[in-house]
N, C-alpha and C positions, 0 to 999 in steps of 0.2 A: 504494500500500500504506500502511495506517495503522500507526502505532507502537502496540503494545499497552500499555495502562496499567492499573494497579490502581486502580479508582475508590475503593476503601476505604483506600488507603495514604496517608492524610493524616497529616502529622506532628502529634503532640500539641501542643496550645497551651501556650506557656510562661507564659501569663497567669494560670493557675490554680494556680501553684506558686511556692514561694520561689525567689529567685535561685539559679541552678545552681552558681555558684561565687563566690569572693570577688571576682574581677575584674568579674563582672557586677554584684555588689552595690555596687562602688565606681565604677561608670560615672558620668561627669560628667553625662550626659543619658540616663537609661535610656529604652529604647523604651516606648511607651505601654502595651503589654501587660504590661510588668514594673512600671512606675511605678504603675499603677492595677490591679494584679493582684487585690487584695482586693475592689475594687468590681466588677470583671468576674466574679469568683467568686460574689459575693453576688447579682448579677443573674441569673447562670446558675442558681443554686439556687432562686430564686423565679420563674423564667421558665417558665410552663406554656403559653405561646402557641405556635402553629405556627412552625416554623423552616424556611426554605428549605434545600435540600440543602447540607450541609457548613457551614452557618452555626453559629457558636458560640452566638449569641443570636437571638431573634426580632426582627423589625423594630421592634416596640414597645420591646423592651429596649435595642436599639441606640440608638434615639432618646432613651430615658431616660438612657443612659450619657452621651450628648453634652450633653443639656440639663439634666441633674441632676434629683434628686427624692429622696424618702424611701421606703424599702421597708417592707413590713408589720412587719418585725422591728426597725425603727428605724434601719437602716443608711442613712446619708446618702450619696447619689451626688452628687459635686461637679460643677457645670457645667463642661464643656470648651469650650462655645461659647455666647456670650451674643449672642443675636440672634433673629430671627423663628422661631418653632417650625415654621412651614410649610416654610421653606427646608430644615431638617433632615429633615423628613418626606418631602419630595420627593426629596432626595438618597438617603435610605435606601431608599425605594421603588424608585428607579431601579436600585439595585444588586440588587434582588430580581427584576429583569426581565432580558432579554437585551440591554439597552442599556447602554453604558458611560457613566460619569459624568464630566462636565467641570466643574470648579469654576473659575469665571471671576471676576475682580475685580482692582481696583487693588492694587499692592503693599501688604502689611500688613493685609489683610482676613482673615487666618487660614486661607488656603487650604491650606497645607501642614499646619497644625495639625489642621484638620478631616479632611483626607485620611488622616493617620496614625491618628487615633482611629477613624475609620470602619473602616479595615483591621484595626485591633486588635480592635474589637468584633465584626466580621463573621467574620474568619478566625483571630483569635488571633495574628496575625503581621503586623506592619507593615513588615517588612524586605525584602519583595520589591519593590525600588525601583530605578527608572531615573532618575538625575538628569540632567535636560536641560541641555545647554550648547551653545554654537556648535560645539564639537568632538565632540559625541556621534555615534558611528558607528552604522551599521545593525546591527552585531553586538550592540550593547548592548540592542537591542530583540528581535532574532531569536535568533541564536546565534553563537558563535565556535568556534575550533578550538584544540586543544592541538597546536601545530605540531611538537613532538617526536614525538608519536604519529602525526600526519598524515604526516610525512616517512618515518617508519619503516614504517608499515603501510597508509598510504593512508586515504581517508575511511572512517570507521567510527563506530559509536555511542560507542565508548570514546574516540575523539578529539574528539567533539563537546562543546563547553562551553555548556550551556544558559544563556540569559539569565534574569533574574528573571521576565519575562513568560512564557517557556516553562515555567519551574518552576510558576508559578501555574496555567497551563493544565493541566498534568498532575496537579496536586494538587487542583484545584477550589477555588482560593483567590483572594484579591484582590491584584492587582498595582497598583503605583502608578507614574505617570510625572510627575515634577515639572518645572515650567517647560517645558511642551510647546512653547510658541511660541519658546523659545530654540533648539530643535532645527531643523536645516536642513529645508526643506520636503520634499526627496526622502526624507529619513530618516523624517520624520513619517508619510509615506504608507505606510511599512512596516506601520503598524497597520491599514490598511484591510482587508486580507484577514483578519487576526486578529479584528477586531471584527465584520465582516460574515459571514464563513464559519465563524468559530470554529475555524479551523485554521491551522497554520503549516507550509507546505511545506518539505521539506529536499531540494532537487533533487539535491544531491551523492550522496544515498543512495537516491533514488527513493522517499522515504517522506514522511510528514507526521505532525505531532503534532496530535491533535484535543483540544480543550478538554473537560474533563469537567464535569458539572453542579456549580455553585458558583463557577465562574470568572467573574470580571468585572474591570474595570479602572477606576481613578480617575486622571484627569489634572488637573493644575492649570495655569492659564495666565493671563496678563494682557496687555492690549493697549494699555497706556499707557506702559510702560517703553521705553527705547531698546533697539535691537538685536533686536526681535522679528520672527518670521516668521509671517505670516498662515497660518491653517489653510486647506487646500483645502476647497472646498465638499463634496467627496466624503467627506473625513475628518470634517468638522464634522457631517455628517448621521448619522454613526455614534454620536454622543454626544447624551445629554440634558444640556443646559447649565443649570447652576444658578449664578446670579450672587450672590456674597457681598458685601453692601453694607458700607460703613463704619458704625460705630456710630451709631445715630440720635440719641442724646442725650449730653451731657457726662457725666451720671451713669453711663450704660452704659459709656462709654469709661473712666472712672475705675475702675469695677469690674473691667473686663478688665485694665487695667494693674496694679491692685493685686493681683489674683489671680496673674498671671504673675510679677510681681516677687517675690511671696511664695514661689512655687514655685522660681524660679531662686535666690532668696536662700538657701533652705534647702539646696539642693544645693551652694552655694558657702560655707556656714557664715557668712552675713552676718546682721546683726541684723534683726529683724522690723520692718516698717513699720506703724505704727498705722493702723487703718482710717480712711479719709477724711483722710489727711495732707494738709496744705496744699500741699506741694511737688508731689505727684502731680496735684492739681487745677490747680495753676499750669501745669505742663508740658502737661497735656491742653488747658487753655484756650488757651495760646499756639499749640499745634499746630492746634487747630480753627479759631481765628480767622485764622491765616495761610493755612490750607488753604482756608477758605471765602471769604476776601477781605472779611470784614466782622466787626466786633466782636460779642460775644454779645448786646449790647443793641440791635444793629441801627442804631446811630447813626453809626458811622464806617466808611467803606469803606477797605479795605487793599489794598496790592499783595501778590501771592502770590509766594513764592520758587520756584526751579526744582525743588526737591525735593518728594517726595510727602508728607512729614511724616505718616507713617502711624502707626497704633497700635503696630505693631511697633517703630518708631523711638522712640516714647515709652517703651515698655518698656525699650529699650536705654539711653536717657538716664537713667531712674530707677535702673536696676540699676547703671549706672556710678557714679552719684552715691552710691548706697548703699555701694558698695565704697570710694569715697573717704572717706565718713564713717566707715566701719569701720576702715580702715587708717591714715588720716591725720587723723582727727578724734575726736570722742567717741562715735561710733556713732549720733548723731541726724542724720537727713537734714535739711539746710538749703539755702537758696537757693544759696549758694556751691558746693555740691556738684553741683548740676545745671546751673549756668550754662554751664560749658564744653561739656557734652554738648549743650545746646540750640544753642549757637553752631555746633558742628560739624554738627548735623543741618540747621540752617536755611541756613547759608552754604555751599552747594555750589559756586556760581559766585562766586569771590572779588570780582568787580567788581559785578555786578548784585545779587546776593543780599545783599551787605553793606549796600548802600544801602537795600534793603527792610527789613533787620533794624534798622538805625539809626533809620529813620523810625518803625518800630513801637515801638521803645523810647521815643523822645521824645514821640510823639503819644498813645500808649496806656498803656504800662507806667508811665511817669513820673507820669501823672495819676491812676492807679488807687489807690483807698484800700487801705491795708494791704499794698501791694506795694513799699514803699520799699526794703526789704532786697533784694528780688529785682532791682529796678532797679539798685541799686548793684553787686550781684554781676555782673550781665550787662554793665554798663558797664566793670567792672574787667577782665573777660576779653576784651571786645571791643576794648579799647585806644583 
């Protein structure tokens, strides 16, 4: 027996309205549909292209929302993802089919960021989220029970607690599963029936929940970090995999870091960072050289530390430095403000990584023109 659902009972999007209350307006990190509500509303107003069932925007408008652009009325849509356009187009197109989307990449390639903004643009709600960890239970993906109701009245619809995936199925919306490879393999495989049959059996009630049109799922995963569980071939076949690469050029990475630091800084009331600031370029240069194992001029080979030194970590280092400058300095980001953050990001293994860092400082940073202040600041915190 199937559970009857109302195909038209989709909750209104919060992305086209002002924050519902003061608490939402004061959120430290608003959901994408709230933070970029004006852009989503402007896109919807100018979007005259066909939309898949229950999509808030057409695939073209979703891609424009992620990649940025200017609308006919002059409204500027800020880029949410800086990278190859084709990657975004393939991801959006996948969500318009019956295939689920797997965003794969090393840590720090904006998988979670892209996942959230895709869900916000497609469904107007990015909160139908399962956060994958080593302790994620099967109930987080399928459903759980209100045990007080269960003990008092036995299995019933009132006692059932739907998961975010189940809610997305009944509403025709986009669900998200973060860090899929962190979830134990037997729990991962709970998704196989959902993705292949578009149904979720409830054996205790002799019923099932069938997904309505508009439902799809975005998962993120990486296969380089420690503690990951490989996806079974059966589950991987249910996904269309899109690999998110690291930024191709230093300029692209500097642009990404500057944009995110500006967004985070505004939410934390930190001073603005001038475009093209030297310290952002230095942090990005250090991370890229150590990550690639060679200097930007190609002349010196380097040892790489054990950490990933991703773009996300560069953003964290610069944001931390900006906070130091604001609260314990004159508000201007300088080498001394980012030095400690760089040390913490590079030296994860106190023995091996410290040797790599010291060698990099002495052979590369010390000899680089215009980096004397950076060298002194890093030497001071390195001890």
